[in-house]
C-alpha positions in Angstrom: 122.8 89.9 130.5 121.0 87.5 128.8 121.7 85.7 125.2 119.6 86.0 122.3 118.9 82.2 122.2 118.0 82.5 126.1 115.6 85.7 125.6 113.8 83.9 122.8 113.4 80.8 124.2 111.8 82.2 128.1 109.5 84.1 125.8 108.2 81.3 123.6 107.6 79.0 126.9 106.1 82.5 128.2 108.0 83.6 130.7 108.3 87.1 131.0 110.2 89.8 132.8 109.0 93.2 134.1 111.8 95.3 131.6 113.5 93.7 128.5 116.2 97.0 127.6 117.5 95.7 124.2 120.8 97.8 122.9 123.6 97.5 120.5 124.7 98.3 117.3 123.0 95.4 115.4 119.3 96.6 115.5 118.5 93.1 113.8 118.3 91.0 117.4 116.6 94.1 119.1 113.8 93.7 116.1 113.1 90.3 116.9 113.1 90.7 120.6 110.6 93.1 119.9 108.5 91.8 117.7 108.3 88.4 119.6 107.3 90.2 122.3 104.5 92.3 120.5 103.0 89.7 119.3 103.1 86.7 121.8 102.2 88.3 125.4 98.2 90.0 124.5 95.9 87.9 122.3 95.6 90.5 119.5 91.8 91.7 120.8 93.5 93.0 124.3 96.5 94.9 122.8 94.3 97.9 121.9 93.5 98.2 125.3 96.7 97.2 127.0 99.6 97.5 124.5 101.2 100.8 123.8 104.2 101.8 121.2 105.8 104.7 121.9 108.9 106.3 119.6 111.8 107.8 121.6 111.8 111.1 119.9 108.2 111.8 120.4 108.5 110.6 124.7 109.2 112.1 128.0 110.2 109.7 130.3 107.6 110.6 132.5 105.2 109.7 130.2 106.8 106.6 129.8 106.8 105.8 133.5 103.7 107.3 133.7 102.0 104.6 131.2 104.4 101.8 133.1 102.8 102.1 135.9 99.3 102.1 134.3 97.4 98.5 135.3 95.9 96.6 132.6 92.2 96.6 131.6 91.1 93.1 132.2 94.0 92.1 131.0 97.2 90.2 133.0 99.6 92.7 131.3 100.3 96.4 130.7 102.5 96.4 127.3 104.3 99.0 127.0 107.3 99.0 123.9 109.7 101.9 123.1 111.2 102.2 120.3 114.2 104.1 119.5 114.6 105.1 123.0 117.9 106.2 122.5 116.6 109.5 121.6 114.8 109.8 124.4 116.4 111.9 127.5 116.8 110.3 131.0 116.9 106.6 129.7 120.9 106.2 129.7 121.1 108.0 133.5 121.5 111.4 135.2 124.4 112.3 137.6 124.9 110.8 140.6 123.8 114.3 142.7 119.9 113.7 141.1 117.3 111.9 141.3 116.9 109.2 138.9 113.3 108.3 137.8 113.9 105.6 135.8 116.5 103.6 138.2 113.6 104.2 140.9 111.3 102.3 138.1 113.9 99.8 137.5 114.5 99.0 141.1 110.5 98.2 142.0 109.0 97.9 138.6 105.0 97.5 138.3 104.0 93.8 139.0 101.7 94.0 136.2 103.7 96.1 132.9 106.2 94.9 131.1 108.4 97.2 129.6 110.4 97.2 126.7 113.2 99.4 125.7 114.9 99.4 122.2 117.9 101.5 122.5 119.6 101.6 118.8 122.9 102.0 117.4 125.0 102.3 120.8 125.1 100.9 124.4 125.1 102.0 127.8 127.9 103.0 129.9 128.8 99.9 131.8 130.1 102.5 134.2 127.1 104.2 135.3 125.0 102.5 138.1 122.1 102.4 135.7 123.7 99.8 133.8 124.2 97.5 136.9 120.9 98.3 138.3 119.1 97.5 134.8 121.6 94.1 134.6 120.2 93.1 138.4 116.8 93.9 137.6 115.6 93.5 134.4 116.7 91.5 130.8 119.6 93.5 129.4 120.8 92.2 126.2 123.2 93.8 124.2 122.8 93.2 120.3 126.4 93.8 118.7 127.5 93.7 114.6 128.5 91.0 113.5 131.9 90.6 111.9 131.9 90.7 108.4 133.4 86.9 107.9 131.0 85.6 110.1 128.2 86.7 107.7 128.4 83.9 105.2 127.6 81.5 108.2 124.9 83.6 109.2 123.2 83.3 106.4 123.5 79.5 106.3 122.3 79.4 109.4 119.2 81.2 109.2 118.4 79.6 106.2 118.2 76.4 107.9 115.9 77.1 110.5 113.8 78.6 107.9 114.3 74.5 106.0 116.4 75.9 103.2 119.8 75.2 102.0 122.4 77.4 100.2 125.9 76.1 99.3 128.7 77.8 101.2 130.2 79.8 98.1 126.8 81.3 97.1 126.4 82.2 101.1 129.7 83.8 100.8 129.1 85.9 97.4 125.8 87.1 99.1 127.7 88.4 102.4 130.7 89.8 100.0 128.1 91.8 98.6 125.4 92.8 101.5 127.9 93.6 104.2 126.8 92.8 107.8 123.7 94.8 108.0 121.6 91.8 109.1 117.9 93.4 108.7 119.2 94.3 105.0 120.5 90.7 104.9 117.2 89.1 106.1 115.2 90.7 103.8 116.6 89.4 101.3 116.5 85.7 102.4 113.1 86.0 103.2 113.2 86.9 99.1 114.8 83.8 98.5 112.7 81.5 100.6 109.8 82.1 98.7 111.3 81.9 95.4 113.3 78.9 96.6 112.8 74.9 94.9 110.8 73.3 97.5 113.3 70.0 97.2 116.3 71.7 96.2 118.9 74.1 97.5 119.0 78.2 96.8 121.4 78.8 93.7 122.6 81.5 92.0 119.8 81.3 90.0 117.6 83.0 92.6 120.2 84.9 94.3 120.7 86.8 90.5 117.3 87.0 90.3 115.6 88.6 93.4 118.8 89.6 95.0 120.4 91.1 92.1 124.0 89.7 92.1 125.0 88.9 89.1 126.7 84.9 88.9 129.8 86.0 86.5 130.1 89.6 87.6 130.5 90.0 91.0 133.4 90.8 93.8 134.5 86.8 94.0 135.0 86.9 89.7 137.2 89.4 90.1 138.9 88.2 92.8 139.8 85.1 91.2 141.1 87.1 87.7 142.8 89.2 89.4 144.6 86.1 91.2 144.8 84.8 87.5 146.4 88.2 86.4 144.2 87.7 83.8 143.4 91.5 82.6 140.6 90.8 80.1 138.5 89.6 82.6 139.2 92.0 85.4 138.5 94.8 83.3 135.4 93.2 81.8 134.2 92.9 85.5 135.2 96.2 86.7 133.1 97.9 83.5 130.1 95.6 84.8 130.5 96.6 88.5 131.1 100.4 87.5 128.1 100.5 85.3 125.4 98.2 87.7 123.4 101.0 90.2 124.1 98.7 92.8 127.8 97.9 92.8 128.6 101.3 90.8 130.2 102.4 94.2 134.3 101.8 94.7 133.8 102.0 98.4 132.8 98.4 99.0 135.2 97.0 97.0 137.8 98.9 98.2 136.8 97.6 101.5 136.5 94.1 100.5 140.3 94.5 98.9 141.5 95.9 101.9 140.3 92.8 104.0 141.3 90.3 101.3 144.7 91.3 100.8 145.1 91.8 104.7 144.1 88.1 104.7 147.0 87.1 102.2 149.8 89.1 104.6 148.1 86.6 107.1 148.7 83.8 105.3 152.3 84.4 104.2 152.8 85.4 107.7 151.5 81.9 109.0 153.9 79.1 109.8 151.3 76.5 110.2 149.8 76.4 106.2 147.7 72.9 106.6 144.2 74.2 105.2 142.7 74.0 108.6 144.3 76.4 110.1 144.2 78.7 107.6 140.1 78.8 107.8 141.0 78.9 111.7 143.4 82.2 110.9 141.8 83.6 108.2 137.9 83.2 109.8 136.3 81.5 106.3 135.1 78.8 105.3 138.0 75.9 105.0 136.5 75.4 101.3 137.8 78.6 100.4 141.2 78.5 101.6 143.3 76.7 98.6 141.5 79.7 96.6 143.5 82.2 98.7 146.9 79.9 98.9 146.3 80.5 95.0 146.3 84.2 95.6 148.8 84.4 98.2 151.4 82.4 94.9 150.5 85.8 92.8 151.2 88.3 95.2 153.9 88.2 97.8 153.9 90.1 100.6 155.9 93.3 99.2 152.9 93.5 97.0 150.2 92.9 98.9 151.5 95.9 101.0 152.0 98.0 97.8 148.3 97.2 97.1 147.1 98.0 100.6 148.9 101.6 100.1 147.1 101.7 96.8 143.7 101.0 98.7 144.2 103.9 100.7 145.1 106.2 98.3 141.9 105.4 96.1 139.7 105.5 99.3 140.9 108.9 99.5 140.2 109.4 96.2 136.9 108.3 95.9 136.0 110.7 98.5 137.4 113.8 96.9 140.8 114.0 97.9 143.4 115.2 95.1 140.4 114.1 92.6 137.7 116.5 91.6 136.3 114.8 88.9 137.3 111.5 88.1 134.5 109.3 88.6 133.9 105.8 90.5 134.2 103.7 87.6 137.7 105.4 85.9 139.0 104.7 89.7 137.8 101.3 89.5 139.4 101.0 86.3 142.6 102.8 87.3 143.0 100.5 91.0 142.4 97.0 89.1 145.3 98.2 86.3 147.8 99.0 89.2 146.9 95.9 91.1 147.5 93.9 87.9 150.6 95.7 86.8 152.6 95.9 90.4 
């Protein structure tokens, strides 16, 4: 199993392997490696003859292998790319009592072919023989879903690679709004890189204008208002969120606050309450630890546990359980009322 950095480094050095099997739940890195291979192995004038791109749902295993065994025309390489290969029968192995043509190819691939297989949304069963065979004879890469609490750091790193900077609070705000789908986050970052000031950091002004996150009415501002038990501002923010097409669903709000109040419980149960220790425990930037400590004083353990119960209740209601008519905005208001007045 190789890392993303190892694979990209080798490709940039023009060190190619006959097979790349790219699998996992996070499509961003799979797409990045595929795009790099697609653009770097062959010069543009050779691609029409020696580069084939297929989609798994429209492809038979035998057709893929026939193309992989084809010799290149006036080129060093024949490149075969299979996207969405998880939809192709036989690619993930056959029963042990059957001859597996794909495994036979992996054991003895064509020397002039580079076969790139995108296997998205899941990973090969490590117990199957095909897994160990690919791992031994090919580039095997597993793209795992990033944890929610690491997305802010990922945003900062990605922008740094593009020569841009962003402060930690703005990065965490984007992470909380966009979630951990890195392909979606990357598209928003591309917009920001284009519009960002040449010599300054990306600010909330650019984020508000081009990503659609209000600097005054967002889940982090609601978090601060709840921690201060600010009834007026809490309701003002909830109303704004509920009326904005991008934030009107209660589901992301529930997920965010489930994580938030779970972290407050972690603070209450921790014997070491130094900021550095709590930052590591919570998986957050030390910059935000004081905010969590302030909130923990407003919400003792018994209240945190009760609120988590409310979150589960309203998660069910948002899905129509014991709630045939109430819309998400009204559910948000009810939930915030219960959090404030517990």
